[in-house]
N, C-alpha and C positions, 0 to 999 in steps of 0.2 A: 584377930587373925588366928591366934592359938586355939580359940574356941571353935572356929570354923574347921581348922585342920583336925581337931579332936573329934568333932562331929562327923566329919567325912571318914575318919579312921574307924570310928564306932560303927557307922553304917556299913562299911566294907566288911568288918568282922562279923556283924550280924548277918549280912548276906551270905558269907561263907558258911556260917553255922547253919543257916536255913537250908542251904544247898546240901551240906553234909548230912543233915537230919532227914532228908527226903527218903521215904520208904521205897518199896518195890514199885516198878512201873506198872500202872494199872491198865489193863485191857478194857476198852469201853464197848466192845462188840462181843456179845455173849456167844455167838456162833464161832467167832475167831478164838475166844478163850477156851471153849470146849475143844476145838480142833487142836489148839496148842497144847492143852493138858494131855490129850490123847497121844499126840505125836511125841511129846517129850517125856511121857510117863510120869506126870506130876499130878498131885492133888490140885483141886480147883477151889479157891475161896471166892465166892460170889457175894458182893455187896449190891443189893437191889434197892435203890433209893433215888433221891433227887438232890440237886444242888441247894435248894431252899430248905432242906431238912436239917435241923440242928443236930439231931441224933446221928444222921449220916455224916455230917461234918466232924462230929466228935470222934466217930470211929476212924475216919480218914486221918484225923490228927493223931490218934493212938498208933495207927499203923505207920505213919510217916515219922513219928518220934521214936519208933522202935519199941513202944510199950506192948504192942501186939506184934510179935515177930512172924513175918511171912517170908521165910527163906526162899529166895528165887531158885535155889537148888531143889526145893521140894514142892513149891507152890506156883501156880499161875493165879494172879490176883486180878479179878474182874470187878470193876466198879461200873455197874450198868444202870441206865436211866429207866425208872419205872414208868415215866410218862411217854416213852416211845412205844407205840402200839405193838409193833412186831416183836420188840424185845420183851415186852410184858407177856405177850401170848406164848413165846418160847419159854420164858422163865416159868410161867404157870403150868405149861404142859409138861415140863421136865421135872420140876421140883414142887414139893409140898411143904409149906411153912404155916404153922399155926400162929395166930395173932393178927393184929391189925395195925401195929405200929412200925413205921420204918426206922431203920433199914431192916429188910429181910436179909438174913445172912445164911448162906448154904455152903457147906463144905462137901465136895464130891470127890470120888476117886477119878482116876485118869480116864475112865470110860463114861464119866458124867453121872454115875450112880450116886445118889444122895447118901451121905454118911451121917450128917448132923445138921441141925438148923435151929435158928432162933429168930425172934423179931424184937425190935425196939432197942432202946438204950441199954447198954451194959457197961460194966467196968472192964478194964483191961484184963483183970483176973478172970472174969466170966468168959471173955472171948478166948483166953488162953485155955480154959477148961473145955470149951467147945472144940478147940483144935485138938486137944489131947483125946477127947472122946472120939473124934473122927479118926484119929490115928489108931486108936484101939480097935475101932470097928474095921479098919482096913486090915489089921493083923489077925482079926478073928474070922475064921471061915464062916461064910454065910450059907444058910440052908436054903 
């Protein structure tokens, strides 16, 4: 009986920890994410991938664990499905990403103008640098 109570307690603690570690709420509709970023004056972090993509899941894990910080005060986080035809067409018409490996990640200003991008797996530090590069671009007047 003590083992059962111990296991139940451990599961409850783990459930709370997972809930607390959840990152920012992801918008799954690219049009809605673009509109929200514009309305709220926030930068947009777009992850373009699929559920069955290991690299995509790794990035989600880094975001949810807080290893890649996307402050809801500064960012709208969009996690959009590359297999949806309309989403794919909108993404490709709006953003340009070099590479062939998912996820494609784009950071844009509040008007949807691309500031930085990359494709494929990356470490938390690499995504942090991408965010910093985008923030620098935002502060630098564009010609």
